Biopython code that builds the backbone (N, CA, C, O; Angstrom):
import numpy as np
from Bio.PDB.StructureBuilder import StructureBuilder

atoms = [
    (1, "UNK", "N", (17.069, 0.099, -12.566)),
    (1, "UNK", "CA", (16.565, -1.015, -11.745)),
    (1, "UNK", "C", (15.226, -0.624, -11.106)),
    (1, "UNK", "O", (14.220, -1.312, -11.273)),
    (2, "UNK", "N", (15.237, 0.477, -10.385)),
    (2, "UNK", "CA", (14.013, 0.915, -9.720)),
    (2, "UNK", "C", (12.947, 1.310, -10.746)),
    (2, "UNK", "O", (11.759, 1.043, -10.561)),
    (3, "UNK", "N", (13.393, 1.948, -11.826)),
    (3, "UNK", "CA", (12.438, 2.368, -12.856)),
    (3, "UNK", "C", (11.736, 1.160, -13.453)),
    (3, "UNK", "O", (10.524, 1.187, -13.668)),
    (4, "UNK", "N", (12.484, 0.108, -13.719)),
    (4, "UNK", "CA", (11.902, -1.122, -14.269)),
    (4, "UNK", "C", (10.855, -1.677, -13.299)),
    (4, "UNK", "O", (9.780, -2.114, -13.708)),
    (5, "UNK", "N", (11.191, -1.649, -12.019)),
    (5, "UNK", "CA", (10.274, -2.133, -10.995)),
    (5, "UNK", "C", (8.969, -1.338, -11.024)),
    (5, "UNK", "O", (7.883, -1.917, -10.996)),
    (6, "UNK", "N", (9.079, -0.029, -11.080)),
    (6, "UNK", "CA", (7.875, 0.806, -11.076)),
    (6, "UNK", "C", (7.062, 0.648, -12.352)),
    (6, "UNK", "O", (5.833, 0.725, -12.326)),
    (7, "UNK", "N", (7.753, 0.425, -13.476)),
    (7, "UNK", "CA", (7.031, 0.214, -14.731)),
    (7, "UNK", "C", (6.199, -1.060, -14.668)),
    (7, "UNK", "O", (5.166, -1.163, -15.329)),
    (8, "UNK", "N", (6.647, -2.030, -13.876)),
    (8, "UNK", "CA", (5.937, -3.301, -13.775)),
    (8, "UNK", "C", (4.765, -3.253, -12.796)),
    (8, "UNK", "O", (3.969, -4.190, -12.736)),
    (9, "UNK", "N", (4.656, -2.173, -12.034)),
    (9, "UNK", "CA", (3.535, -2.050, -11.093)),
    (9, "UNK", "C", (2.311, -1.552, -11.858)),
    (9, "UNK", "O", (2.363, -0.525, -12.535)),
    (10, "UNK", "N", (1.230, -2.280, -11.741)),
    (10, "UNK", "CA", (-0.001, -1.884, -12.421)),
    (10, "UNK", "C", (-0.867, -1.060, -11.488)),
    (10, "UNK", "O", (-0.593, -0.965, -10.291)),
    (11, "UNK", "N", (-1.912, -0.466, -12.042)),
    (11, "UNK", "CA", (-2.835, 0.326, -11.229)),
    (11, "UNK", "C", (-3.474, -0.545, -10.145)),
    (11, "UNK", "O", (-3.686, -0.096, -9.018)),
    (12, "UNK", "N", (-3.779, -1.797, -10.504)),
    (12, "UNK", "CA", (-4.363, -2.725, -9.534)),
    (12, "UNK", "C", (-3.430, -2.975, -8.367)),
    (12, "UNK", "O", (-3.869, -3.074, -7.222)),
    (13, "UNK", "N", (-2.133, -3.077, -8.661)),
    (13, "UNK", "CA", (-1.152, -3.290, -7.590)),
    (13, "UNK", "C", (-1.138, -2.092, -6.655)),
    (13, "UNK", "O", (-1.071, -2.247, -5.435)),
    (14, "UNK", "N", (-1.200, -0.890, -7.233)),
    (14, "UNK", "CA", (-1.195, 0.328, -6.423)),
    (14, "UNK", "C", (-2.421, 0.350, -5.514)),
    (14, "UNK", "O", (-2.323, 0.723, -4.344)),
    (15, "UNK", "N", (-3.563, -0.045, -6.045)),
    (15, "UNK", "CA", (-4.787, -0.081, -5.240)),
    (15, "UNK", "C", (-4.642, -1.072, -4.092)),
    (15, "UNK", "O", (-5.042, -0.786, -2.963)),
    (16, "UNK", "N", (-4.062, -2.250, -4.386)),
    (16, "UNK", "CA", (-3.866, -3.266, -3.341)),
    (16, "UNK", "C", (-2.956, -2.737, -2.240)),
    (16, "UNK", "O", (-3.245, -2.888, -1.053)),
    (17, "UNK", "N", (-1.856, -2.117, -2.649)),
    (17, "UNK", "CA", (-0.909, -1.561, -1.667)),
    (17, "UNK", "C", (-1.613, -0.488, -0.839)),
    (17, "UNK", "O", (-1.445, -0.421, 0.378)),
    (18, "UNK", "N", (-2.401, 0.348, -1.510)),
    (18, "UNK", "CA", (-3.132, 1.402, -0.812)),
    (18, "UNK", "C", (-4.095, 0.841, 0.221)),
    (18, "UNK", "O", (-4.193, 1.360, 1.333)),
    (19, "UNK", "N", (-4.803, -0.218, -0.144)),
    (19, "UNK", "CA", (-5.752, -0.843, 0.785)),
    (19, "UNK", "C", (-5.022, -1.405, 1.997)),
    (19, "UNK", "O", (-5.490, -1.270, 3.127)),
    (20, "UNK", "N", (-3.872, -2.040, 1.758)),
    (20, "UNK", "CA", (-3.116, -2.622, 2.871)),
    (20, "UNK", "C", (-2.573, -1.549, 3.784)),
    (20, "UNK", "O", (-2.610, -1.692, 5.006)),
    (21, "UNK", "N", (-2.064, -0.467, 3.201)),
    (21, "UNK", "CA", (-1.545, 0.636, 4.017)),
    (21, "UNK", "C", (-2.683, 1.241, 4.835)),
    (21, "UNK", "O", (-2.509, 1.545, 6.015)),
    (22, "UNK", "N", (-3.849, 1.416, 4.207)),
    (22, "UNK", "CA", (-5.004, 1.980, 4.904)),
    (22, "UNK", "C", (-5.417, 1.080, 6.061)),
    (22, "UNK", "O", (-5.712, 1.563, 7.154)),
    (23, "UNK", "N", (-5.437, -0.243, 5.816)),
    (23, "UNK", "CA", (-5.806, -1.196, 6.860)),
    (23, "UNK", "C", (-4.820, -1.141, 8.022)),
    (23, "UNK", "O", (-5.221, -1.130, 9.186)),
    (24, "UNK", "N", (-3.527, -1.105, 7.699)),
    (24, "UNK", "CA", (-2.505, -1.010, 8.748)),
    (24, "UNK", "C", (-2.681, 0.276, 9.533)),
    (24, "UNK", "O", (-2.545, 0.281, 10.756)),
    (25, "UNK", "N", (-2.981, 1.361, 8.842)),
    (25, "UNK", "CA", (-3.181, 2.656, 9.491)),
    (25, "UNK", "C", (-4.373, 2.599, 10.441)),
    (25, "UNK", "O", (-4.306, 3.110, 11.559)),
    (26, "UNK", "N", (-5.462, 1.980, 9.996)),
    (26, "UNK", "CA", (-6.662, 1.848, 10.834)),
    (26, "UNK", "C", (-6.361, 0.995, 12.060)),
    (26, "UNK", "O", (-6.791, 1.326, 13.165)),
    (27, "UNK", "N", (-5.626, -0.102, 11.877)),
    (27, "UNK", "CA", (-5.273, -0.961, 13.011)),
    (27, "UNK", "C", (-4.402, -0.202, 13.998)),
    (27, "UNK", "O", (-4.566, -0.326, 15.212)),
    (28, "UNK", "N", (-3.471, 0.589, 13.465)),
    (28, "UNK", "CA", (-2.573, 1.373, 14.309)),
    (28, "UNK", "C", (-3.362, 2.388, 15.126)),
    (28, "UNK", "O", (-3.103, 2.575, 16.315)),
    (29, "UNK", "N", (-4.338, 3.050, 14.472)),
    (29, "UNK", "CA", (-5.157, 4.036, 15.173)),
    (29, "UNK", "C", (-5.927, 3.371, 16.317)),
    (29, "UNK", "O", (-6.044, 3.936, 17.404)),
    (30, "UNK", "N", (-6.453, 2.160, 16.062)),
    (30, "UNK", "CA", (-7.212, 1.441, 17.089)),
    (30, "UNK", "C", (-6.295, 1.082, 18.254)),
    (30, "UNK", "O", (-6.691, 1.201, 19.413)),
    (31, "UNK", "N", (-5.073, 0.644, 17.955)),
    (31, "UNK", "CA", (-4.133, 0.269, 19.008)),
    (31, "UNK", "C", (-3.674, 1.481, 19.809)),
    (31, "UNK", "O", (-3.392, 1.372, 21.002)),
    (32, "UNK", "N", (-3.601, 2.635, 19.151)),
    (32, "UNK", "CA", (-3.078, 3.839, 19.797)),
    (32, "UNK", "C", (-4.045, 4.396, 20.843)),
    (32, "UNK", "O", (-3.635, 5.094, 21.770)),
    (33, "UNK", "N", (-5.330, 4.080, 20.684)),
    (33, "UNK", "CA", (-6.332, 4.622, 21.619)),
    (33, "UNK", "C", (-6.150, 4.060, 23.022)),
    (33, "UNK", "O", (-6.905, 4.408, 23.929)),
]
sb = StructureBuilder()
sb.init_structure("model")
sb.init_model(0)
sb.init_chain("A")
sb.init_seg("    ")
for serial, (resi, resn, name, xyz) in enumerate(atoms, 1):
    if name == "N":
        sb.init_residue(resn, " ", resi, " ")
    sb.init_atom(name, np.array(xyz, "f"), 0.0, 1.0, " ", f" {name:<3s}", serial, name[0])
structure = sb.get_structure()
């Protein structure tokens, strides 16, 4: 089940997820100050 899910994730999807995580991290850092 999980393997099928990961096989369906493309490189573009990984980049999108990475950008969102980075954005959330940046927002969190700003809030933490």
